[in-house]
Structure formats: C-alpha cells, structure tokens
C-alpha positions in Angstrom: 53.2 143.2 58.8 55.3 146.3 58.1 57.9 146.2 55.3 61.3 147.1 56.6 62.9 148.5 53.4 60.0 151.1 53.3 61.1 152.6 56.6 63.4 155.5 56.9 66.9 154.2 57.7 67.5 156.6 60.6 64.2 155.7 62.3 65.0 152.0 62.0 68.5 152.3 63.5 67.3 154.6 66.2 64.5 152.3 67.2 66.9 149.3 67.2 69.4 151.1 69.4 66.7 152.1 71.8 65.5 148.6 72.1 69.0 147.2 72.6 69.7 149.9 75.1 66.6 148.9 77.2 67.7 145.3 77.2 71.4 146.2 77.9 70.2 148.2 80.9 68.5 145.2 82.3 71.6 143.1 81.7 73.8 145.8 83.4 71.5 145.8 86.4 72.0 142.0 86.8 68.3 141.5 86.3 67.1 137.9 86.6 67.7 135.9 83.4 64.1 135.2 82.9 63.3 138.9 83.0 66.1 139.6 80.4 64.8 136.8 78.2 61.3 138.1 78.2 62.5 141.6 77.4 64.7 140.4 74.6 62.0 138.4 72.9 59.4 141.2 73.1 61.9 144.0 72.0 63.0 141.8 69.1 59.5 140.9 68.0 58.3 144.5 68.1 61.4 145.9 66.4 61.3 143.3 63.6 57.5 143.5 63.2 57.5 139.8 63.8 54.3 137.8 64.7 56.1 135.5 67.1 59.4 135.4 69.0 60.8 132.8 71.4 64.0 131.9 73.2 64.8 128.3 73.9 67.5 126.5 75.8 69.1 123.2 74.6 69.0 120.5 77.2 71.5 117.5 77.6 68.7 115.0 76.8 68.3 116.4 73.2 65.3 118.6 74.1 64.6 122.3 73.7 62.9 124.1 76.5 61.3 127.5 76.0 62.6 130.1 78.4 60.7 133.2 77.0 58.2 133.9 74.2 56.2 136.8 72.7 53.4 137.0 70.2 51.7 139.9 68.5 48.4 138.2 69.2 49.1 138.1 72.9 49.1 134.3 73.2 52.7 133.2 73.4 53.9 129.6 73.6 54.0 128.5 77.3 57.4 129.0 79.0 58.9 125.7 80.1 57.5 123.8 77.2 59.8 120.9 76.2 59.9 119.3 72.8 62.3 116.7 71.5 64.7 117.8 68.8 64.8 116.1 65.4 63.7 116.4 61.8 64.0 119.6 59.6 63.0 122.7 61.6 64.8 125.8 62.8 65.4 124.6 66.4 67.0 121.4 65.2 69.0 122.9 62.3 70.5 125.5 64.6 71.4 122.8 67.1 73.0 120.7 64.4 74.9 123.4 62.7 75.5 126.1 65.4 74.7 128.7 62.7 71.7 131.0 61.9 69.0 129.1 59.9 66.0 130.3 57.8 62.9 128.4 56.7 60.6 130.4 54.4 58.0 127.7 54.0 57.2 125.7 57.1 54.9 123.4 55.1 58.1 121.4 54.2 59.5 121.3 57.7 59.5 118.1 59.7 59.9 116.7 63.2 58.0 117.3 66.5 59.0 121.0 66.5 57.7 121.6 63.0 54.3 120.2 64.0 54.3 122.5 67.0 55.2 125.5 64.8 52.4 124.7 62.3 49.9 124.5 65.2 50.9 128.1 66.1 50.2 129.0 62.4 53.8 129.9 61.6 54.6 130.0 57.9 58.2 131.1 58.1 60.9 131.5 60.7 64.5 132.6 61.3 66.6 131.2 64.1 69.9 132.6 65.5 72.1 130.6 67.9 72.7 131.8 71.5 76.3 131.0 72.4 77.6 131.4 76.0 81.4 131.5 76.4 81.9 129.7 73.1 79.4 126.9 73.8 75.9 126.6 72.1 73.4 127.4 74.8 70.1 127.9 72.9 68.3 129.5 70.0 66.3 132.7 69.4 63.5 132.4 66.8 61.3 135.0 65.1 58.4 133.9 63.0 55.7 135.1 60.6 52.2 134.0 60.1 51.9 135.2 56.4 55.2 135.6 54.6 59.0 135.0 54.7 60.9 137.3 57.0 62.9 140.1 55.4 66.5 139.7 54.5 68.9 140.8 57.2 66.6 139.5 60.0 69.4 137.1 61.1 71.9 140.0 61.5 69.5 142.2 63.4 68.6 139.3 65.8 72.3 138.7 66.5 72.6 141.8 68.6 69.7 140.7 70.8 71.2 137.2 71.2 74.5 138.7 72.2 72.7 140.6 75.0 70.9 137.4 76.0 74.1 135.5 76.0 75.7 138.1 78.3 72.7 137.9 80.6 73.1 134.1 80.7 76.9 134.3 81.3 76.4 136.8 84.1 73.7 134.7 85.6 75.9 131.6 85.3 78.8 133.4 86.9 76.6 134.5 89.8 75.2 130.9 90.1 78.8 129.5 90.0 79.9 132.1 92.5 77.0 131.4 94.8 77.6 127.7 94.2 81.3 128.1 95.1 80.4 130.0 98.2 77.8 127.3 99.1 80.4 124.6 98.4 83.0 126.3 100.6 80.4 126.7 103.4 79.5 123.1 103.1 83.1 122.0 103.1 83.8 124.3 106.0 81.0 122.7 108.1 82.4 119.3 107.4 86.0 120.4 108.0 84.9 121.8 111.4 83.6 118.3 112.3 86.8 116.8 111.2 88.9 119.3 113.2 86.8 118.7 116.3 87.7 114.9 116.0 84.0 114.0 115.6 83.3 110.3 115.3 83.7 109.1 111.7 80.0 108.1 111.4 79.0 111.7 112.2 81.4 113.0 109.6 80.1 110.5 107.0 76.5 111.5 107.6 77.4 115.2 107.3 79.4 114.6 104.1 76.6 112.7 102.4 74.0 115.3 103.3 76.1 118.4 102.5 77.2 116.9 99.2 73.6 116.0 98.2 72.2 119.4 99.1 75.0 121.2 97.3 74.7 119.1 94.1 70.9 119.0 94.3 71.2 115.2 94.2 68.3 113.0 95.1 70.4 110.3 96.8 73.9 110.0 98.2 75.5 107.0 99.7 79.0 106.3 101.1 80.3 102.7 100.9 83.4 101.1 102.6 85.3 98.3 100.8 85.8 95.4 103.2 88.3 92.5 102.9 85.6 89.9 102.2 84.8 91.4 98.8 81.8 93.5 99.8 81.0 97.1 100.0 79.3 98.2 103.3 77.0 101.2 103.5 78.4 103.6 106.2 76.2 106.7 105.5 73.2 107.5 103.3 71.0 110.6 102.6 67.9 110.8 100.4 65.5 113.6 99.5 62.6 111.1 99.6 62.6 107.5 100.6 65.8 105.9 102.0 67.2 103.5 99.4 69.8 101.8 101.6 70.2 101.1 105.3 73.5 101.8 107.1 75.3 98.5 107.6 73.9 96.8 104.5 76.5 95.0 102.3 76.7 94.6 98.6 79.0 92.1 96.7 81.5 93.7 94.4 81.0 92.7 90.7 79.0 93.6 87.6 78.3 96.9 86.0 77.7 99.3 88.9 79.4 102.3 90.5 81.0 100.4 93.5 82.6 97.9 91.1 83.7 100.4 88.6 85.5 102.5 91.3 86.9 99.4 93.0 88.4 98.0 89.8 89.9 101.3 88.5 90.5 103.4 91.6 89.0 106.2 89.5 85.7 108.1 89.4 82.9 106.2 87.6 79.7 107.3 85.9 76.6 105.5 84.7 74.2 107.7 82.8 71.6 105.0 82.5 70.9 102.5 85.2 68.7 100.3 82.9 71.4 97.6 82.7 73.3 98.2 86.0 73.5 95.5 88.7 73.9 95.2 92.5 72.9 98.3 94.5 71.9 100.1 91.2 69.0 97.6 90.9 67.6 98.7 94.2 68.3 102.4 93.4 66.5 101.9 90.1 63.4 100.7 92.0 63.3 104.0 93.8 63.5 105.9 90.5 67.2 106.6 90.3 68.2 106.8 86.6 71.9 107.7 86.8 74.8 108.1 89.2 78.4 109.1 89.7 80.9 107.4 92.1 84.1 109.0 93.4 86.8 107.0 95.2 87.7 107.6 98.8 91.5 107.0 99.3 93.1 107.0 102.8 96.9 107.4 102.9 97.2 106.1 99.3 94.9 103.1 99.8 91.4 102.7 98.3 89.0 102.8 101.3 85.6 103.2 99.7 83.4 105.2 97.3 80.9 108.0 97.5 78.0 107.8 95.1 75.3 110.3 94.1 72.2 109.5 92.1 69.7 111.4 90.0 66.1 110.6 89.3 65.8 113.1 86.3 68.6 112.2 84.0 72.3 112.1 83.7 74.1 113.6 86.7 75.5 117.0 85.7 79.0 117.2 84.3 81.5 118.4 86.9 79.8 116.4 89.7 83.0 114.2 90.1 85.2 117.3 90.7 82.8 118.7 93.2 82.5 115.4 95.1 86.3 115.2 95.4 86.4 117.9 98.0 84.0 116.0 100.2 85.7 112.7 99.7 89.0 114.3 100.7 87.5 115.5 104.0 86.0 112.1 104.6 89.4 110.5 104.0 91.0 113.0 106.4 88.4 112.0 109.1 89.1 108.4 108.5 92.8 108.8 108.6 92.5 110.9 111.8 90.2 108.3 113.4 92.6 105.5 112.4 95.5 107.5 113.9 93.6 108.0 117.1 92.8 104.3 117.2 96.4 103.4 116.5 97.6 105.8 119.2 95.1 104.4 121.7 96.1 100.9 120.7 99.8 101.8 121.1 99.0 103.2 124.6 97.0 100.1 125.5 99.8 97.9 124.2 102.4 99.7 126.2 100.2 99.5 129.3 99.7 95.8 128.8 103.4 95.2 128.3 104.2 97.3 131.3 101.9 95.2 133.5 103.6 92.0 132.4 107.1 93.6 132.7 106.3 94.5 136.3 105.5 90.9 137.0 108.7 89.8 135.4 110.7 92.4 137.4 109.2 91.2 140.6 110.3 87.7 139.9 106.7 86.5 139.8 106.4 82.7 139.3 106.6 82.1 135.5 103.2 80.2 135.5 101.6 83.4 136.7 103.5 85.6 134.2 102.5 83.3 131.3 98.9 83.4 132.4 99.1 87.2 132.4 100.8 87.3 129.0 98.1 85.2 127.3 95.3 87.2 128.9 96.9 90.6 128.1 97.7 89.6 124.5 94.3 88.1 123.9 92.4 91.2 125.1 94.7 93.7 123.4 94.5 92.0 120.0 90.7 91.4 120.3 91.3 87.7 119.8 88.9 85.0 120.8 91.6 82.8 122.2 95.2 83.0 123.3 97.5 80.3 124.6 101.1 79.7 125.5 102.4 76.3 124.4 105.7 74.6 125.2 107.5 72.2 122.9 108.6 69.0 124.7 110.4 65.7 123.9 109.1 63.5 121.2 108.0 66.4 119.0 105.1 67.3 121.4 103.5 70.6 122.2 101.8 71.2 125.6 99.5 74.0 126.9 101.1 75.9 129.8 98.7 78.9 129.9 95.4 79.8 128.1 92.9 82.6 127.9 89.5 82.8 126.1 87.0 85.6 125.7 84.2 83.2 126.6 86.2 81.4 129.3 86.3 78.1 127.4 90.0 77.0 127.2 92.1 73.9 126.9 93.4 73.0 130.4 97.0 73.5 131.1 98.8 70.2 130.4 96.8 69.4 127.3 99.2 68.3 124.6 99.5 67.0 121.0 102.1 65.7 118.6 103.4 68.3 116.2 102.1 66.8 113.0 100.3 68.1 109.9 99.8 71.7 108.8 98.9 73.9 111.6 100.4 77.0 113.4 101.9 75.0 116.3 103.7 72.6 113.9 104.7 75.3 111.4 106.4 77.4 114.1 108.1 74.2 115.5 109.4 73.3 112.0 110.6 76.7 110.9 111.2 78.6 114.1 109.4 81.6 112.5 106.0 83.2 113.0 103.2 81.5 111.2 99.6 82.4 110.1 96.6 80.4 108.9 93.6 82.4 107.8 91.4 79.5 107.1 91.7 76.6 109.6 89.3 74.4 107.6 92.3 73.4 105.5 94.6 72.9 108.5 95.6 69.3 109.5 97.1 67.4 112.4 96.2 67.0 116.0 96.6 70.7 117.0 94.3 71.6 114.0 91.6 69.2 115.1 91.8 70.6 118.7 91.5 74.1 117.2 88.4 73.2 115.1 86.8 71.7 118.2 86.9 75.1 119.8 85.5 76.8 116.6 88.7 78.5 115.4 88.6 79.9 112.0 92.1 81.5 111.8 95.2 81.6 114.0 98.6 83.3 114.3 101.6 81.8 116.2 104.9 83.5 117.2 107.9 81.5 118.5 109.1 81.9 122.1 112.9 81.7 122.3 114.7 81.4 125.6 118.4 82.1 125.4 118.5 81.3 121.7 116.6 78.0 121.8 113.1 77.4 120.6 111.1 77.0 123.8 107.5 77.2 122.7 104.9 79.2 120.7 102.4 81.9 121.6 99.1 81.3 119.7 96.1 83.6 119.2 93.0 82.6 117.3 89.8 84.0 115.9 86.4 82.4 115.5 85.1 85.0 113.0 87.8 85.6 110.4 91.5 86.3 109.8 93.4 88.2 112.4 94.6 91.7 111.6 97.8 92.3 109.7 100.6 93.1 112.2 99.4 90.7 114.8 102.7 88.8 114.6 104.7 92.0 115.4 102.5 93.0 118.3 102.7 89.5 119.8 106.5 89.6 119.7 106.7 92.1 122.6 104.7 89.7 124.8 106.8 86.6 123.8 110.0 88.5 124.6 108.7 89.2 128.1 107.5 85.6 128.5 111.0 84.4 127.4 112.6 86.7 130.0 110.4 85.4 132.7 111.1 81.8 131.7 114.9 82.5 131.5 114.8 84.2 134.9 112.9 81.4 136.4 115.2 78.8 135.0 118.2 80.7 136.1 116.7 81.1 139.6 115.8 77.4 139.7 119.3 76.5 138.6 120.8 78.8 141.2 118.5 77.3 143.9 119.3 73.8 142.9 123.0 74.7 142.9 122.8 76.2 146.4 120.8 73.2 147.6 123.5 70.9 146.2 126.2 73.0 148.0 124.3 72.8 151.3 123.7 69.1 150.9 127.4 68.6 150.1 128.4 70.6 153.2 126.1 68.5 155.4 127.4 65.3 153.8 131.0 66.5 154.4 130.2 67.2 158.1 128.7 63.8 158.5 131.7 62.2 156.8 134.1 64.1 159.1 132.0 63.1 162.1 132.1 59.4 161.0 135.8 59.7 160.3 136.4 61.2 163.8 134.2 58.6 165.4 135.5 55.6 163.5 139.1 56.8 163.2 140.7 59.2 165.6 138.1 58.8 168.3 138.3 55.0 168.4 142.1 55.2 168.2 142.2 57.6 171.2 139.9 55.2 173.1 142.2 52.3 172.4 145.3 54.3 173.5 143.5 55.4 176.7 142.7 51.8 177.5 146.3 50.8 176.9 147.5 53.6 179.2 145.2 52.5 182.0 146.4 48.9 181.5 150.1 50.1 181.7 149.2 52.2 184.8 147.8 49.1 186.5 150.9 47.1 185.8 153.4 49.8 186.8 155.4 48.7 189.9 155.7 50.8 193.0 158.9 52.8 193.4 159.3 53.4 189.7 159.9 57.0 190.2 156.3 58.2 189.9 155.7 56.5 186.6 152.2 55.4 187.6 151.3 58.9 188.5 152.6 60.2 185.2 150.7 57.6 183.3 147.5 58.5 185.2 148.0 62.2 184.2 148.5 61.2 180.5 145.4 58.9 180.6 143.3 61.7 182.2 144.5 64.2 179.6 143.6 61.7 176.8 140.1 61.3 178.3 139.7 65.1 178.2 140.9 65.2 174.6 138.4 62.4 173.7 135.6 64.3 175.4 136.5 67.4 173.4 136.7 65.4 170.2 133.3 63.9 170.9 131.9 67.5 171.5 133.5 68.6 168.1 132.0 65.7 166.3 128.6 66.3 167.9 128.8 70.0 166.8 129.4 68.9 163.2 126.2 67.0 163.2 124.2 66.7 166.4 123.5 63.1 167.2 120.2 63.8 168.8 118.9 65.4 165.5 119.9 62.3 163.5 118.6 59.9 166.1 115.4 61.5 167.4 114.4 64.3 164.9 113.8 68.0 165.1 111.5 68.3 168.1 114.0 66.5 170.4 116.9 68.5 169.1 115.1 71.8 169.6 114.2 70.8 173.2 117.8 70.0 173.8 118.8 73.4 172.5 116.2 75.0 174.8 117.5 73.1 177.8 121.1 74.3 177.2 120.0 78.0 176.5 121.3 80.6 178.9 117.9 82.4 178.5 114.7 80.7 179.6 112.8 79.4 176.6 109.1 78.7 176.1 108.5 76.0 173.5 105.5 75.4 171.2 106.3 72.5 168.8 103.5 71.2 166.6 105.2 68.4 164.6 104.5 64.8 163.9 107.0 62.4 162.4 110.3 63.1 160.7 111.0 65.8 158.2 113.3 65.7 155.2 116.9 65.7 156.5 117.9 69.0 154.8 114.9 70.7 156.3 115.6 69.4 159.8 119.2 70.5 159.6 118.3 74.0 158.4 115.7 74.4 161.1 118.0 73.1 163.8 120.8 75.5 162.9 118.4 78.4 162.6 117.1 77.8 166.1 120.7 77.3 167.4 122.0 80.5 165.8 119.0 82.5 167.0 119.4 81.3 170.6 123.1 82.1 170.5 122.4 85.6 169.3 119.8 86.0 172.1 122.4 85.0 174.7 125.2 87.1 173.2 123.6 90.3 172.0 119.9 90.7 172.8 120.1 91.3 176.6 116.8 89.4 176.7 115.2 87.7 179.8 113.1 85.2 177.8 112.6 83.7 174.4 109.8 81.8 172.6 110.3 79.1 170.0 107.4 78.0 167.7 107.8 75.1 165.3 104.8 74.0 163.1 104.1 72.4 159.7 101.1 73.4 157.5 100.3 73.0 153.8 103.7 71.4 153.0 105.7 74.2 154.6 107.7 74.2 157.9 107.3 77.4 160.0 110.0 78.2 162.6 109.8 81.4 164.8 112.2 82.5 167.4 111.2 85.6 169.4 112.9 87.4 172.3 112.1 90.4 174.5 115.5 92.0 174.2 116.8 95.3 173.0 116.2 94.7 169.2 118.2 96.4 166.5 119.4 93.2 164.9 120.4 93.4 161.2 120.7 90.5 158.9 123.5 92.2 157.0 125.7 92.5 160.1 127.6 89.4 160.9 127.7 86.0 159.2 125.4 84.0 161.3 122.0 85.3 160.1 123.4 85.7 156.6 124.3 82.0 156.5 120.9 81.0 157.8 119.2 83.2 155.1 121.3 81.5 152.4 120.6 78.1 153.7 116.8 78.8 153.8 116.8 80.2 150.3 118.9 77.3 149.0 116.0 75.1 150.0 113.4 77.4 148.4 112.5 79.0 151.7 112.8 82.4 153.3 114.2 84.1 156.4 112.5 87.3 157.6 113.9 89.4 160.5 111.9 92.0 162.5 113.9 93.8 165.1 112.7 97.3 165.9 114.9 99.0 168.5 113.7 98.4 172.0 111.0 95.9 171.2 112.8 92.6 170.8 113.7 90.5 167.8 111.7 87.9 165.8 113.2 85.5 163.3 110.7 83.8 161.0 111.8 81.0 158.7 109.7 79.1 156.2 111.0 76.0 154.5 109.2 74.0 151.9 109.0 70.3 152.7 109.4 69.4 149.0 112.6 70.6 147.4 112.1 72.9 144.4 113.1 71.2 141.1 115.0 72.9 138.3 111.9 73.0 136.0 109.7 76.0 136.8 106.8 75.1 134.5 104.5 72.0 134.2 
C-alpha cells in the first residue's frame, strides 16, 4: 500500500479532484444510483490506495445491505448482501452515532459484521456516514488488509459520500416524482370511474387494485362496517393467492386493523401480525406480516376501512397518506351512489304516492285505497309485510288491509285486544309512531300474531282522521330492523289513507243524510195522503151525502132549490175526484198495493207515446227503491211526451246481483241535458241518495236513454269493515 504523506501534495489534490469530477459528472447526468455507487467506491478505493471499499444502505429492519463494493484483489463483497447490525464494528458504530468511525485493529471488533470483515481479511477500516436530506441513509467504508488507514482518510471520504448522497437524493426525487405521477394517474383512473357513475363495486375493485400496484403492496382489502357489528369484504386484490372472498364477514374486536380503525376512526398500523386476531390470522396464514388500515368516511360517518398488507416487513412509512387519496375517491363513489339511490327512492316514493293520490281523488272506495296504500308502502320500503289496522271499541285492533312479499297475510277482519308491548298497542296508547327492532321481546296478542308470521322487527305510524286516532299502519321485516326513516316515509301514505277515509266517511254521511231527507219526504207525502183521505176527503164525502139527502127532501116549487142543491153536490163530487187524484199523485196507491211492476204497467197504459215493456222482477223491493224507480219512469215518460217528439219508447226493469236496473229509451230527437230543468236533476239526486246512479245518453237526432241503477241494500255510514 502506498503511503499518502510521501506523495507530492499537488499530485494528490489533482488526483482527488479528477476522481471527484468523474463521479460528479455521473451525478449531473442523472446516472442510475447503482452506477454512481459503483463509481464512488472504485474511485475512492483507488484514490486512497485502499484494499477494499463498500457502500451500504441501512434498512428499517436493522440490517445493512451492500449497494456497491470494490476490492484491489478484484473479488468484492457481493452487492445485495444483508447482515444484521449489532456489536462493535464500523457499520454498527456509524449507525449508532451518525458520525465517522475508525477501527485500527479488527481483531477486537464484534458482531456479525465483524465476523464478515475478518473473513475478507480486513485488519482496519474507516466508515463515513452517508446522509440524505439530513437523514442517515447508509455508510461508506474503506479497509486495509495490512495496517491502519492514514489519518485524514475520513475527511477525504466525506467528499465522495456527499456525491453519493446527492445521487441518492436525486434518485429519490425522481422516484418520488415518478411515484407522484403514477399516483396521480392511478387516482385519475379511479376518478374517471367515479365521474362516470360506475357501480360502487367496480370502483371498489379499481381502488384496491390501483392502490396495491402503486404502493407495491401484496394484498389490499376494502371492508364495510355493518350495523350487526361485522365488517364485510367489498373488494380485494392480491399479487398471489386471494386471502379473502368478497362478501365474507368478520366480527369487530381484538387487535386487528378493522377493529383499530372502527374504535378510533383514525388510520391504524400493525407492524407485526404475530399476535393479531380476526382477519389478520387468515392473512398471516398467507404470509402477510404487517398492515395498515385507513378509514373510509362518507359524509362525516365512518363507512369502512381500506387495508394493505406486506409479506416482507413493516409497511413503508407514508402509506397511510398515500391511501387517503384512494379512500376519498371511494367515499365519493359511495356518496354518489347513495345520492342516486336516494334520488331514485324519492322518485319511486313520489310515484307511489301519486298513484294512491289518484285513487283518492277519484273517490275510489276506501277499502281499495287502503289495499293500494299497504301494497305501495310495503314494496317501496322493501318490507316483508304491510298492514292497515283499525282501532275499534273495547280496545281492539282489526286488520282492514294487508300485503305481503310472499302473499301470506292475515285476512281482513282479523283482530286482537291492544294489550302488552307491541307496535299496535304502543301506537294506540301514545298516538305516536312506534318501533320494535327485536320482536322476540314483544308481548301481547298482536305480538304473538306477528311472531307466527316470522316477524323480527316492525314499525307503526298512527292514522289520524280529522284529528282522531283511527288506526295504525304497520310494516314488518323478517330479517332485521327496518331502515331509519321508515316512520317519516310511511307518514305520506297514512295521510293519503286518512284523506280517503275522511272522504268516504263524509260521502257516507252525505248519502245517509240525503237518504233520510228522501225518506222523510216520502213519509210526509204519505202522511199528507192519509190526512187528505182520512180528513178532508172523508169530510167532503160526508157533506156530499148530506147534500144529496137534502136534495131528495126538497119540496117542489121551492124556487129551484133542488136544482141548486144538485149543482152543489155535483161540484162537490168533482172536488172530491180532484182531491183523490192529488192524493194519488202524492203516493200512488197501486205502487203501495201491488208493487213496482204493476205501477210501471199503469204508467205505460197512461202514456201518450206507445210503450214496449220488459219487466224482470219477482216479489217486492224495498219501499225507497220502488218509489225512486216509479218516479224515474214517470218523469222519463213525461219528458218523452212533452219534449222528445218520439213515436215509441221502451222500458226495461230488472234486478241482478243486488242492484235494480231501470232503462227508459225513446226514438225521439235527443239533445236532453240533465242540467236543464229540475225533473232529471231531482231523479239524479234521489238515485244518488240511495247509493245509486242516473246516467243520461241523448245524442242529437238519435233518441234519449235514461239508465238508473239502485242498490237493493241501503249504504250504511261505515265505509270499512
């Protein structure tokens, strides 16, 4: 080995500058780091007349890895060799102190690296730290086979380590820049999927794969936290074997990433899976040694976690920050999907409400409206069962409409006492919406009925009609609690149901009132007829008899008295006939005595227009129906005679399925209008008062047809069973 002090000073400086310049040129040209490291070690070794030079990098697992080496004998230590730090040797001392270190006699050195040095035949060595941007990155060592290295070796090496550090920093910057570009490209690809409203599962799969490739991770998994205390796998990517399957579930608890993130809402890291539990155990079986989990929060609420795993050692620092960009995109995709679902749900809800509102506006019978309400609500809310129940006397509740996803329902009319703890009873007692998420703890007859149908949870909303509690709308699930907000969404349906019920009750009350008015008018006519018959009519008969008797006893020659008495008696007979006709018009005797067929035949006989009859009736009908039908035929024939200019008319009277059908048809000029004149309007009102209908068809030039339908059973005031 040459002795440095014996060299000429200028030659030494010139040679050193030349060597540094060659290395600096490589650095300036952005040569690959490994090429710079090889040049640094060789130039330093030759310049310092060393027997051996090496550059090593310190690893996070307390190991030094050789990145370049040179030997005067031509047999350098293999690049990539890894040896654990520890003991007293140059590599370990530089690592521990961060300063240059010298050992002039390696026979006293210790640790694995000292043994490796002695195997190389090193007797002495000097090590200088390589620091990159203020952080200890590695060490550069020169060694001698025969004697200690000259004084000043540390200072001369420093210039080479600075160039090496510059090369490392430049390379890191390029790697970081390339990594940043790669990261932005990966994020852009995922963002494009999000912007295109791709299905969430496609976004999840892309996020896990892009993140894994960018981070050079071996495994990535996305979990969603569910209300039942589990985390469900929604996406997974692996460089080798698949650790988890999409859809698998893991309980939250114990030392693992999903539990750590769930409990803190913050990123979690486990650098050694040896004692981890849950999914980490399965990951460990596939060789995963460490992992990082980052929370996925959607609109401020913890939704899930994205986890990456490594099979080599601790996941690199900074992984959490890099993952955050991907979890934000995943959260955006989830929020967008939820918004689309909510918007679609809102549209479906409005469509369902509109369909029910249309029924209500058309005055559809309430039983049909309530059946529609239960079906629409059950389908919209994805319930297994929906029912409309009515509260009755004696603290009872009765089913009036029901729907089920599988078609199995309690029949209308089923009822129970409102006892115990169940949704029906709670709504009855409080008048407020009620929810039970676990029906195994419910009690009372309604709860027993619910369990028979397999219900696990239920929600009930009160139905109020004009301020009073009328009933409850109940939806139930066989699988688990109903979604939050079910109560509010049900309210729109119960309001429409209440409107239909109120309308029906008002209509029933109006119909009953009109029926009572018609009945009262008929009774008044009969009373007037009886009064005329039993009072004035009988009195006139008696007076006429007395006049005839007086006429018979009048003497001749009394100045025409007998003749005058005869005139008075005749006039009284005429008045009596007119009174009888008036009384008969108030309530035709033939209708009361012989029924509707005979009365219609009598009207046909008296008609000024020939009438063809078709009467299909047996027995008597309810009196209000007979009266309404009689006056309908009478008014129609009167209109035919007065206005139709007809030459014939047809009358059909028949009963079928509890309804009386009356039709009067003529071949006249047509053009009749129910809104003109009081006759047809009165008939229409009378028919509707009895729950029936009058329909008029009278195109100009083609005759007129009057159709009347009258139920044979009067409508009661209660529109529901």
